[in-house]
Every structure is written in C-alpha cells, then in structure tokens.
N, C-alpha and C positions, 0 to 999 in steps of 0.2 A: 789613914788621908792625908792625898797630897796636897800637901801647902803650896806649891808651885803654882796650882788652879787654883786662884782666889778673884773674887770679885765682888767691887759693891754694888748693890741692888735697893729692890722697893719691896716690901714686902705688906699684903695687904688681908690680913689678917679673916677676912670674911663677916666679920663681927663691926668692925671700926671704919668708916670710910677714909679713915688718915693713914693713911701709907708711911710702914716705917723703915727708916734707914737703916741697913741690915749688911752684912757682910756675908757672903755667899760660895762654898769650896764645892771640889768634886770629890769623887775616888770613883775609879774605873772598877777596881779590885771588888769591892763591895758593891756598885751599881748604884751609889746612892749620892742626893743632893743634899751638902746640909747647909741651914741657914740660920744666922746669928743674928737677931734681931737686937737692935738695941734695947735695951732694959727689959729683956724677956730669956727664957732659958732658950738656948741653942733647939733648934728643929731637924729632924735626918725626913728628907722626903724619897723615900725607893722611885726610882725611874721608873718604875711600872705604876706611880700612882700619879703620874704626871704626863700630862700630854700638850703640847703646842698650841698655843690659841692664837699667837701669831709670829710670824717670825720674815727677818728683815737680814739685812747685809751685820746691823748693828744691834740693832733691836732685837730681844725676844723674850716675849710671855709667856709664860708657863701657869698653867690650872692645874690645882689637882683635884681629883674626885673626892665621892662625897657630899654629904647635905651643906656644910662649911666651904662653900667655894673658897679657896686659897689664892692668891695671884701672886706670883713672883715676877717681876721687870727688872732686866738685866741690859745693858744698855753698852758692849764693851764685844768687839769683834773676836777677839784673841780666845775669849773665852765664850764666845757661843760656838767657835767653831771647833773648840774643845769638849765640848759637853754633847754637838751631834757627832763628833768623832768615838767620843768613849761611848755614848749612850746606844747598847745596840738596838733599841726598840724604835727610838728615833729615825731613823734612816726613812722609812716609808714616809713619816709626818713629813721630815722635809721637804721631799723632794715633791707633796703635792703640796705647802702651799708654797715651794716654787713655780708649780707649774700655775696656781693660782693667779701669782702675784705678776707672771709674766705678759709679754702687751699680745694683741691681737696677732700677729705676725707670728709671732712662733707657735702659736696656736694653731695657724693655719697650716703648717710647716709641718706641724705633728699630728693634724688631720689629713694631710695629704700623704704621711710616709705611712697610716694607718692602712690608708685605703690602697699606697702601693702593694701593701705586707699583705692584706686579704685580696688582693687581685693575683700576685705572684700565686699564693696558696690555691684560691681558686681554679685558677687555671694552669696550674703545674704542679701542686702539692698534691689537691685533690684528683685528679684522673692519674698521677701514678699509685697512689693509693686505691685508688678504685680498680684500675690495673689487676694491684697486687691482690686484691679482693677476691679475685677469681680462683685463688687456689683455696680458697674456703666455700667457696659455691660447688656443691656437687654434682656429679655428669650427669647427673638426671637431669637436672636445668637445660643440661646441652640438647639432654633430645628433644624435651619441648618445647624448647627454641626454634629445631631443628624444622619437628612437626608442623608447626606454626609458620612459616615461611610459606608467602603466596605462592600458591599453584606446584604446592608438595605432592599432591593428592592425584596429582589431575591424569587423566589415562592418556597412553601413546595410542599413536597410530601400529596397523601391522607391521611396517617396514622399521618404524624404530624399537619396536619391540624385539625386533629379530637384533638389530642394533643393538641397544640395550644389554640384551643376552650373551651375545659374541664378547661385547666392550667389560661386561661384570666376568666372562671369562676369562680375559685376559686380566684382568687383577686378580682374580686366585691364583691364574699359571706363574702372574709375575712374584705375587708375596701371601704363598699359601701360610703364612702364620698371621694374616690380618684376620680380625675376627667378624663376624657376621652383622655389625653396623656400618661395617664399608660397602657400600653399592653405587650403583652411576645409574645416574638417571641422564637420560638422550632429551635436547631441548632442540627440536629441529628448526633451528634457523642460522641464518648464512654469515651470523656475528661469529670473529674469532675469540672466543671466551670458552673460561674454565674457571668453577671456582666450588668450592669446600663449604658444607654446611655443617653446624655444629655436632651433632651428629652424628656425623659420617657419612653421609651421601653428595657424592663429588656429582656436581653437575657441568656435564657436557655439549656446549655445541656443536651442533655437526660441522660448523662452520670451521672452528679448528682445526677439526678432526681430516676436513678436507685437505690442509694444508704439510699434512703429513705423511711423511715417505717414506719414513723406517720405523720397524717396530721399537726402538731404545728410544725414539720421539715422545710417542706414547706412555713408552714405563717412565720416562724422565718427568711427564707430565705429571702422570698420576702419583709418581712418589712424593714430585716437589706439593700437591694437594694434603696426600693424608697428611706430608709433615706439621700443614698448618691444622689439621682437626688434633694431629697427638699433642701440639705444644699449645692449645687452643687459642690460637688468635685471632679468630671474630669475634670470638668472648670475649676478652681482653680490650680489644679494640671496641667494639658495640659498649662494655663498661667505662673504658675512659670515655667515650662519649654523651654517655649517659650518668657521669661521674655524682652528679650533684643527686639527682634521682636514687641511684643507685645507694649513694651512703646510707643517704638519709632512711630508706627502705629495709637494709643492713642493721644502723642502729634500733629501731623499730623494732625489727627482728617479725619483717612483716612477709611472709615466704609468699602468699598469694598476692600481694603486693608486687612482690619482685618479678613472679610468673608475669602477670599483667604488664609488668613495664613492658620486658620482651618479648611476649606475644607483640603488644603494639607495633617494637621496631622490629619485626622481624624484618620485614622488607628492606631493610636497609645494609645486610648481609651481602647480597650482591654488587654493592656500590662501594662496600669497603674498601679504604684503599690504605692497604696494610704498609707500615713502616720499613724504614732499611735493613734496620735489626730485623724487625722478622722475615721478611724477606732472604734476609742473611742464615736467618736458622732453620727455612725451607728450604734452602737452597742445600746449606751442610745437612743437614735431617737427609731429607730426596737423595741426596749423593751417598749417604751411610745406606740407607735400604737397598740402592742399587749394587752398593759394594757386599753388601751380606750375604745378596741373590746372584752376583759376579755377573749381572748384565753393565755392559760398556755404557762408560759417560756420556760417549760421546753422542748417542743421539739427547742428552738433555743440554749440550751445550749447540748441536745442531737447529733444535726447536727455538733454542732462545736467539739464534742467529737470525732464523728465517722470522718469527713475532719481531725484532728489530726493524728487520728489512720490510715489512709490512708497516710499521708507525712512519715512517716516511710515507705511503700510501693515504694511511687516513687512520685514525685513533679507535681502533678495535678495542673489546673490551675487556680483554685481558692485559690489551696494554696501558690502559686508563690507572688499572687496580694491581698491577703488578708489570712496575716498568721496566724495563730489560734497558739496561746502560751495559757500556762500554767495560767500564771497571768490574759489571758484575760478573759480566763472561769471562774476565781476565781474573778475578779472586778463583772461581772454580777452577779456571784452567792451573790455578797454583796451585791449589788444595790436590789436584787431579796431580801434577807431578811432585807433591811431598810425600804422597799415603799412594802410590799405585797398587792395582792388585789384579789379580787373575780372574779373565772375561772366560766366561764360556759360550762356548754355543748352545741359543735355547730357539728349539725346531718347534716346539709347540706356540711358542710365543711369534715366532714368522709366521706360523700356518693361520693363527687366531688372529693377528691384522691384514692377511692376505682375505679372509673372510670379512672383514672389517671397511676395507676397501670396496671387497666388492659389491656388500650392502650398499655404498654410498654412491656407487655410481647407477 
C-alpha cells in the first residue's frame, strides 16, 4: 500500500444516512482503494467496483456497484488527481464528467470541431477511399458502364463507317498488342474533342481529326486515350464524384445498386475533367506506348501545341477536359530528352493516315 497517497473522506455505507469520517488510501499496483471508517473495520474496493458519480477539481464522489450503493466523498485536489492518474479505468469517466461540466462555449467549439472533421472526411477522405475502391471493382463493370453511355450503339453514316474502319485499322497497326476491347467510334461533329469510355472505346470527333497533319499526332492522341482506359481514370473520377453512394453500395454489397448507380451517371463520362496527376500518368503511359512501337514522340507534342493554340480562339471539348498547359508540354519534352529511343519509319501508318485525310475531305 502507498501510504503517501492518503486523505480524509466521508463514507456512506448504504444503510445509515449518517456519514462516517474515514481515512482513504490508494494502491496503484493492486488497483484498489482502501477505506478506514471510524469505528469500523477497513474496507477494500477494487477500482473496477467504483465509478465516478461526481467530479470537480476538488470534489470527487465515488459510488460502488451492487445492491447496497455505498458512497465515498473526497475533497482533496492532490488525492483526486492521484486517483485519476493511477486508476486506469477512470480516464474515460473523467473526460465525460469534464465535458458535462464545461460551459456552452466549449460545447459549441467541440461541435464545430466535429463538424469540421466530418467535412474533411466527406470531402477529402471519402472520395480518396472511393477512388481506391476501383481496385476492388471488376473490369466487367467497366464494360457495362461503357455500354450504358448515351449513343453507344448509334448507327453511323456510310462515310463515317469508312472513317471508323480506317481509324481502327490505324489503331491496330499502331499497337498490335491491344486487345479487341479497344476500338474507335467516330462522332461526325466539328467539336475538337476525343475521349475514352471505360470499356475501351475511344470516341473521336471529326473536328479534332481535321486539325491533324501527320500520323504521329493521331498516334499520340490514341496512345493518350488508351492510357486513360488502362489506368481506369474515368472510373476513378466517377467513383470519386459519387463517393458517398459508392461506399454505401459497397458496404451493403449491393452489386445491382452499384451497376444502376454507374448506369445512371454514364452520361457524365464525356464531361469528366481529369486531374493533373491523371493527365501526367496518361501522357507518360502514352509516351511509353509510342516508345514500345518506336513511333516518334514529336507527334504527341505537335498535337498538344495545336490544341494549345486552339484554346486562344475557343474552348473546344478536349481542352475543357484535358487542358494543355506549357508546363505539361515542357515535362513531356524533358522526359523525351531523359530517355530517347530509336524511331523507325511506319509506312503503313502513313498510308492509313492519308486515307483518313481523304475520307475527311
């Protein structure tokens, strides 16, 4: 027993209304409180038998469990501090009593802090977790999401069909290792735009094709869009935007609800604005694809410069979702200088590109 930690106390035995003046001491090692009432035998209470009934800086009221509710009243600040320190079971109780006894101002500040914490979770942590959750969503969901995009099965005119066939031929010659899910659909509009659906379809507007002057520019565009599909960027962004609903369906293991959620938001795929990190990842992965096929990287840079000039005249679709900055062109140039690679001639791509230009004209 630690004789240094002692104090006077008032003890109510649960039978008599009269308090007994007592001497109270603590044992940290045994986790007990010993009470020595006047005229009675010493009593030993395990800390787990006692709970805090009232707590102030200089007042501590302890109550025992059991049918005979016994009360111990202590008015000694150092002893109270020692009791709270050595009793491993009272830390939460002391915090609870402190909170109850604090003023409205403290309660308001704590409420605001909790609201701020929840806001941070909702706007930052939850979207980040939802984005990571894409790794647990099977690729089959990407296929169904792409198929639900508005206009996905629309018929094209004869001229557009020829253009589509030639563009797909160009894609196969550019990267023969790509699987069959990668295919190009032409949208016959003057908008300078292109985007990739999660199922591997690359939607290319005729407007952006008319801005191109060399096969390397088309190869750079397609390599960039293929990289977005490979890294599932549109799925990640869509999950981030729908994070609250997504996490709820994942927690409930509601697969049908998940598919319905994606299908209802498929029309948003065209408007998704990729983050700077996603664009950099797609640029570098697209560059790696060109390097693998020994296709010169200048075409990608040339296309970006063309689109950058277009931005000064209008805000075309590709610029609104894939903004081209001088910094973006600069880091691509640096990567090309850091790791140069041999470039070979691709007469098949040049011939295919000529036919594409002829169809467009």
